Backbone as a printed PyTorch tensor [residue, N CA C, xyz], in Angstrom:
tensor([[[  0.8430,  -1.1840,   0.0000],
         [  0.0000,   0.0000,   0.0000],
         [  0.8840,   1.2430,   0.0000]],

        [[  0.5610,   2.1750,  -0.8010],
         [  1.3300,   3.4030,  -0.9260],
         [  0.9760,   4.3760,   0.1930]],

        [[  1.9780,   5.1200,   0.6420],
         [  1.7140,   6.1460,   1.6520],
         [  1.1360,   7.3930,   1.0030]],

        [[  1.2550,   7.4890,  -0.3170],
         [  0.7160,   8.6270,  -1.0390],
         [ -0.6960,   8.2900,  -1.5130]],

        [[ -1.6870,   9.0760,  -1.1240],
         [ -3.0670,   8.7570,  -1.5130],
         [ -3.2990,   8.9490,  -3.0130]],

        [[ -4.1940,   8.1490,  -3.5400],
         [ -4.5720,   8.2720,  -4.9480],
         [ -5.8480,   9.0920,  -5.0000]],

        [[ -5.7640,  10.2530,  -5.5970],
         [ -6.9090,  11.1660,  -5.6500],
         [ -7.9290,  10.7070,  -6.6880]],

        [[ -9.0940,  11.3020,  -6.6180],
         [-10.1450,  11.0260,  -7.6060],
         [ -9.6710,  11.3890,  -9.0080]],

        [[ -8.9340,  12.4780,  -9.1350],
         [ -8.4350,  12.8900, -10.4520],
         [ -7.4650,  11.8510, -11.0120]],

        [[ -6.6110,  11.2840, -10.1620],
         [ -5.6960,  10.2480, -10.6370],
         [ -6.4450,   8.9830, -11.0340]],

        [[ -7.4560,   8.6200, -10.2650],
         [ -8.2760,   7.4650, -10.6330],
         [ -8.9550,   7.7000, -11.9740]],

        [[ -9.5000,   8.8910, -12.1570],
         [-10.1270,   9.2350, -13.4420],
         [ -9.1200,   9.0910, -14.5790]],

        [[ -7.9320,   9.6440, -14.3660],
         [ -6.9010,   9.6100, -15.4030],
         [ -6.5150,   8.1730, -15.7500]],

        [[ -6.3550,   7.3380, -14.7360],
         [ -5.9710,   5.9490, -14.9950],
         [ -7.0620,   5.2070, -15.7660]],

        [[ -8.3150,   5.3660, -15.3580],
         [ -9.4140,   4.6870, -16.0440],
         [ -9.5290,   5.1900, -17.4850]],

        [[ -9.4670,   6.4830, -17.6780],
         [ -9.5660,   7.0270, -19.0400],
         [ -8.3900,   6.5610, -19.8950]],

        [[ -7.2040,   6.4910, -19.3160],
         [ -6.0340,   6.0330, -20.0690],
         [ -6.1740,   4.5680, -20.4710]],

        [[ -6.7220,   3.7430, -19.5820],
         [ -6.9140,   2.3240, -19.8980],
         [ -7.9090,   2.1640, -21.0440]],

        [[ -8.9230,   3.0060, -21.0880],
         [ -9.9480,   2.8840, -22.1410],
         [ -9.6180,   3.7040, -23.3890]],

        [[ -8.5070,   4.3900, -23.3730],
         [ -8.1610,   5.2760, -24.4940],
         [ -7.9660,   4.5270, -25.8090]],

        [[ -7.3340,   3.3660, -25.7710],
         [ -7.0160,   2.6600, -27.0170],
         [ -7.9450,   1.5100, -27.3430]],

        [[ -8.7230,   1.0610, -26.3460],
         [ -9.6840,  -0.0060, -26.6220],
         [-10.7780,   0.0040, -25.5680]],

        [[-11.9690,  -0.3470, -25.9960],
         [-13.0820,  -0.4970, -25.0600],
         [-12.7370,  -1.6440, -24.1110]],

        [[-13.2330,  -1.5570, -22.9030],
         [-12.9330,  -2.5980, -21.9390],
         [-14.0740,  -2.7260, -20.9440]],

        [[-14.1200,  -3.8390, -20.2400],
         [-15.1440,  -4.0640, -19.2320],
         [-14.5520,  -3.8300, -17.8450]],

        [[-15.4320,  -3.6170, -16.8810],
         [-15.0160,  -3.1720, -15.5580],
         [-13.9690,  -4.0400, -14.8950]],

        [[-14.1440,  -5.3510, -14.9080],
         [-13.1940,  -6.2360, -14.2480],
         [-11.8150,  -6.1280, -14.8880]],

        [[-11.7600,  -6.0570, -16.2160],
         [-10.4660,  -5.9520, -16.9100],
         [ -9.8150,  -4.5930, -16.6310]],

        [[-10.6020,  -3.5320, -16.6130],
         [-10.0600,  -2.2150, -16.2770],
         [ -9.4360,  -2.2680, -14.8840]],

        [[-10.1440,  -2.8760, -13.9530],
         [ -9.6330,  -3.0080, -12.5890],
         [ -8.3290,  -3.7830, -12.5720]],

        [[ -8.2720,  -4.9160, -13.2410],
         [ -7.0580,  -5.7420, -13.2620],
         [ -5.9020,  -5.0050, -13.9470]],

        [[ -6.1830,  -4.2860, -15.0270],
         [ -5.1280,  -3.5240, -15.7070],
         [ -4.5180,  -2.4840, -14.7760]],

        [[ -5.3500,  -1.8100, -14.0100],
         [ -4.8610,  -0.7970, -13.0790],
         [ -4.1430,  -1.4590, -11.9030]],

        [[ -4.6950,  -2.5630, -11.4070],
         [ -4.0900,  -3.2450, -10.2620],
         [ -2.7240,  -3.8510, -10.5900]],

        [[ -2.4030,  -4.0240, -11.8660],
         [ -1.0690,  -4.5020, -12.2410],
         [  0.0050,  -3.5060, -11.8260]],

        [[ -0.3710,  -2.2320, -11.7110],
         [  0.6010,  -1.1780, -11.4170],
         [  0.3570,  -0.4460, -10.1020]],

        [[ -0.8970,  -0.3990,  -9.6740],
         [ -1.2790,   0.4180,  -8.5220],
         [ -2.1850,  -0.4020,  -7.6060]],

        [[ -1.9890,  -0.2480,  -6.3160],
         [ -2.8310,  -0.9460,  -5.3530],
         [ -4.1410,  -0.1710,  -5.1690]],

        [[ -5.2070,  -0.7120,  -5.7450],
         [ -6.5260,  -0.0920,  -5.6430],
         [ -7.5660,  -1.2110,  -5.6800]],

        [[ -8.6040,  -1.0630,  -4.8890],
         [ -9.6060,  -2.1320,  -4.8080],
         [-10.6340,  -2.0100,  -5.9320]],

        [[-11.2250,  -3.1300,  -6.2420],
         [-12.2870,  -3.1690,  -7.2510],
         [-13.4450,  -2.2710,  -6.8290]],

        [[-13.7490,  -2.2840,  -5.5370],
         [-14.8680,  -1.4760,  -5.0430],
         [-14.5980,   0.0200,  -5.1670]],

        [[-13.3520,   0.4010,  -5.3110],
         [-12.9980,   1.8070,  -5.5220],
         [-13.2520,   2.2200,  -6.9620]],

        [[-13.0100,   1.3120,  -7.8980],
         [-13.0550,   1.6820,  -9.3140],
         [-14.4520,   1.7130,  -9.9170]],

        [[-15.3630,   0.8940,  -9.4500],
         [-16.7000,   0.9070, -10.0510],
         [-17.4140,   2.2530,  -9.8680]],

        [[-17.3050,   2.9070,  -8.7140],
         [-17.8810,   4.2570,  -8.6170],
         [-17.2080,   5.2580,  -9.5580]],

        [[-15.9230,   5.0720,  -9.8170],
         [-15.2140,   5.9410, -10.7710],
         [-15.8040,   5.7420, -12.1580]],

        [[-16.0080,   4.5040, -12.5500],
         [-16.6050,   4.2190, -13.8630],
         [-17.9840,   4.8610, -13.9840]],

        [[-18.8070,   4.7220, -12.9470],
         [-20.1540,   5.3190, -12.9800],
         [-20.0810,   6.8450, -13.0620]],

        [[-19.1650,   7.4520, -12.2990],
         [-19.0360,   8.9150, -12.3230],
         [-18.5740,   9.4050, -13.7020]],

        [[-17.5980,   8.7210, -14.2870],
         [-17.1180,   9.1110, -15.6120],
         [-18.2170,   8.9580, -16.6580]],

        [[-19.0230,   7.9250, -16.5140],
         [-20.1650,   7.7450, -17.4200],
         [-21.1650,   8.8740, -17.2260]],

        [[-21.5060,   9.1540, -15.9880],
         [-22.4760,  10.2120, -15.6750],
         [-22.0180,  11.5680, -16.2130]],

        [[-20.7020,  11.8140, -16.1730],
         [-20.1490,  13.0860, -16.6350],
         [-19.8520,  13.1140, -18.1330]],

        [[-20.2780,  12.0760, -18.8520],
         [-20.1370,  12.0600, -20.3080],
         [-18.7430,  11.7630, -20.8090]],

        [[-17.9030,  11.1800, -19.9740],
         [-16.5310,  10.8740, -20.3870],
         [-16.3650,   9.4340, -20.8370]],

        [[-17.3140,   8.5950, -20.4420],
         [-17.3530,   7.2050, -20.8860],
         [-18.7550,   6.8880, -21.3780]],

        [[-18.8250,   6.0740, -22.4220],
         [-20.0880,   5.5100, -22.8830],
         [-20.1050,   4.0480, -22.4780]],

        [[-21.2860,   3.5190, -22.2740],
         [-21.4350,   2.1400, -21.8320],
         [-22.2920,   1.3790, -22.8330]],

        [[-21.9050,   0.1520, -23.0990],
         [-22.7330,  -0.7410, -23.8940],
         [-22.5210,  -2.1630, -23.3910]],

        [[-23.4970,  -3.0130, -23.6090],
         [-23.4310,  -4.4070, -23.1740],
         [-23.2000,  -5.3190, -24.3620]],

        [[-22.4100,  -6.3680, -24.1260],
         [-22.1560,  -7.4030, -25.1380],
         [-22.3480,  -8.7540, -24.4730]],

        [[-22.9800,  -9.6980, -25.1890],
         [-23.1420, -11.0330, -24.6090],
         [-21.7940, -11.7130, -24.4080]],

        [[-21.6680, -12.3990, -23.2820],
         [-20.4540, -13.1490, -22.9850],
         [-20.8270, -14.3500, -22.1280]],

        [[-20.6480, -15.5420, -22.6530],
         [-20.9150, -16.7910, -21.9450],
         [-22.2930, -16.7980, -21.2740]],

        [[-23.3170, -16.4240, -22.0240],
         [-24.6810, -16.5010, -21.5490],
         [-25.1730, -15.3280, -20.7210]],

        [[-24.3530, -14.3240, -20.5630],
         [-24.8010, -13.1240, -19.8430],
         [-24.1920, -11.9010, -20.5200]],

        [[-24.6460, -10.7310, -20.1190],
         [-24.1210,  -9.5080, -20.7160],
         [-22.9240,  -9.0070, -19.9240]],

        [[-21.9520,  -8.5200, -20.6490],
         [-20.7810,  -7.8970, -20.0530],
         [-20.8240,  -6.4180, -20.4230]],

        [[-20.6810,  -5.5480, -19.4440],
         [-20.7470,  -4.1000, -19.6520],
         [-19.3730,  -3.5700, -20.0660]],

        [[-19.3390,  -2.9390, -21.2410],
         [-18.1050,  -2.3580, -21.7680],
         [-18.1420,  -0.8350, -21.6540]],

        [[-16.9530,  -0.2700, -21.5190],
         [-16.7980,   1.1760, -21.3970],
         [-15.9450,   1.6720, -22.5480]],

        [[-16.4120,   2.7770, -23.1590],
         [-15.7250,   3.4080, -24.2940],
         [-15.5120,   4.8760, -23.9500]],

        [[-14.3000,   5.3530, -24.1470],
         [-14.0000,   6.7610, -23.8810],
         [-14.6870,   7.6250, -24.9450]],

        [[-15.1990,   8.7780, -24.5500],
         [-15.8360,   9.7200, -25.4640],
         [-14.8430,  10.8280, -25.8140]],

        [[-15.2180,  11.6770, -26.7420],
         [-14.3580,  12.8250, -27.0630],
         [-14.1700,  13.7130, -25.8370]],

        [[-15.2420,  13.8900, -25.0900],
         [-15.1400,  14.6750, -23.8490],
         [-14.1370,  14.0150, -22.8970]],

        [[-14.1730,  12.6860, -22.8240],
         [-13.2250,  11.9580, -21.9830],
         [-11.7950,  12.1120, -22.4700]],

        [[-11.6150,  12.0850, -23.7970],
         [-10.2680,  12.2720, -24.3630],
         [ -9.7320,  13.6700, -24.0430]],

        [[-10.5940,  14.6650, -24.1630],
         [-10.1870,  16.0350, -23.8390],
         [ -9.8140,  16.1550, -22.3630]],

        [[-10.6320,  15.5410, -21.5160],
         [-10.3660,  15.5860, -20.0800],
         [ -9.0530,  14.8630, -19.7530]],

        [[ -8.8200,  13.7150, -20.3770],
         [ -7.5810,  12.9680, -20.1700],
         [ -6.3750,  13.7900, -20.5920]],

        [[ -6.4950,  14.5000, -21.6960],
         [ -5.3990,  15.3560, -22.1510],
         [ -5.0650,  16.4130, -21.0970]],

        [[ -6.0870,  17.0380, -20.5440],
         [ -5.8710,  18.0310, -19.4920],
         [ -5.2770,  17.4130, -18.2370]],

        [[ -5.7490,  16.2230, -17.8670],
         [ -5.2030,  15.5450, -16.6900],
         [ -3.7360,  15.1760, -16.9000]],

        [[ -3.3910,  14.7770, -18.1100],
         [ -1.9780,  14.4540, -18.4010],
         [ -1.0880,  15.6850, -18.2290]],

        [[ -1.5620,  16.8220, -18.7000],
         [ -0.7780,  18.0500, -18.5390],
         [ -0.6470,  18.4170, -17.0670]],

        [[ -1.7560,  18.3080, -16.3200],
         [ -1.7250,  18.5930, -14.8820],
         [ -0.7500,  17.6510, -14.1770]],

        [[ -0.7710,  16.3720, -14.5460],
         [  0.1230,  15.4020, -13.9300],
         [  1.5850,  15.7420, -14.2250]],

        [[  1.8810,  16.0920, -15.4670],
         [  3.2480,  16.4500, -15.8380],
         [  3.7330,  17.6310, -15.0110]],

        [[  2.8990,  18.6470, -14.8820],
         [  3.2590,  19.8220, -14.0810],
         [  3.4450,  19.4460, -12.6120]],

        [[  2.5190,  18.6700, -12.0650],
         [  2.5780,  18.2660, -10.6630],
         [  3.8250,  17.4240, -10.3860]],

        [[  4.0950,  16.4390, -11.2480],
         [  5.2580,  15.5680, -11.0600],
         [  6.5560,  16.3730, -11.1280]],

        [[  6.6100,  17.3600, -12.0030],
         [  7.8010,  18.2090, -12.1030],
         [  7.9780,  19.0210, -10.8250]],

        [[  6.8810,  19.5890, -10.3160],
         [  6.9550,  20.4030,  -9.1040],
         [  7.3850,  19.5680,  -7.8970]],

        [[  6.7810,  18.4210,  -7.6900],
         [  7.1380,  17.5650,  -6.5600],
         [  8.5220,  16.9660,  -6.7710]],

        [[  8.8310,  16.6090,  -7.9960],
         [ 10.1480,  16.0580,  -8.3170],
         [ 11.2820,  16.9920,  -7.9450]],

        [[ 11.0420,  18.2850,  -8.0330],
         [ 12.0800,  19.2480,  -7.6720],
         [ 12.5210,  19.0220,  -6.2240]],

        [[ 11.5730,  18.7600,  -5.3480],
         [ 11.8870,  18.5490,  -3.9410],
         [ 12.5240,  17.1840,  -3.6880]],

        [[ 12.1100,  16.1840,  -4.4380],
         [ 12.5430,  14.8210,  -4.1710],
         [ 13.7650,  14.3970,  -4.9740]],

        [[ 14.1540,  15.1610,  -5.9320],
         [ 15.3010,  14.8410,  -6.7800],
         [ 16.5870,  15.0230,  -5.9820]],

        [[ 17.4000,  13.9850,  -5.9000],
         [ 18.6340,  14.0510,  -5.1230],
         [ 19.6400,  15.0310,  -5.7150]],

        [[ 19.5330,  15.3450,  -6.9600],
         [ 20.5050,  16.2110,  -7.6280],
         [ 19.9820,  17.6320,  -7.8400]],

        [[ 18.9580,  18.0280,  -7.1270],
         [ 18.3790,  19.3500,  -7.3660],
         [ 19.3710,  20.4460,  -7.0030]],

        [[ 19.2540,  21.5420,  -7.7000],
         [ 20.1260,  22.6900,  -7.4340],
         [ 19.6180,  23.4780,  -6.2470]],

        [[ 20.5480,  23.9340,  -5.4390],
         [ 20.1920,  24.8160,  -4.3420],
         [ 20.1650,  26.2390,  -4.8800]],

        [[ 19.5470,  27.1300,  -4.1160],
         [ 19.4470,  28.5200,  -4.5510],
         [ 20.8090,  29.1500,  -4.7760]],

        [[ 21.8150,  28.6700,  -4.0170],
         [ 23.1500,  29.2680,  -4.1450],
         [ 23.9290,  28.6730,  -5.3290]],

        [[ 23.2980,  27.7920,  -6.0930],
         [ 23.9350,  27.2600,  -7.2810],
         [ 24.6910,  25.9600,  -7.0400]],

        [[ 24.8240,  25.5360,  -5.8000],
         [ 25.5120,  24.2860,  -5.5020],
         [ 24.5520,  23.1210,  -5.7000]],

        [[ 25.0790,  22.0160,  -6.0760],
         [ 24.2880,  20.7910,  -6.2170],
         [ 24.3090,  20.0590,  -4.8800]],

        [[ 23.1520,  19.6640,  -4.4020],
         [ 23.1080,  18.9260,  -3.1330],
         [ 23.4290,  17.4760,  -3.3470]]])
């Protein structure tokens, strides 16, 4: 478990990124994210519903082994939002990285 909390915006970004190149169903989205980040399945389903409600994901059902499987597809609005989240993440990581980088420059010009 990470000591750094995963915000709603980061969860949104991860889900949108997973669905960016192919439609996927909830369980697979969860497993794809869990390969890299510790997050529970019960955390991600509300994210999927919120992204759908906000017009960033579309939902459709496909038959699978005698039952329907719910698939999620990113919308143009979702792609635009993901683009903005990526820029925010890049800026945030650069800002925090300045503090955590072992080779950062001090104000006096010396390298720590």
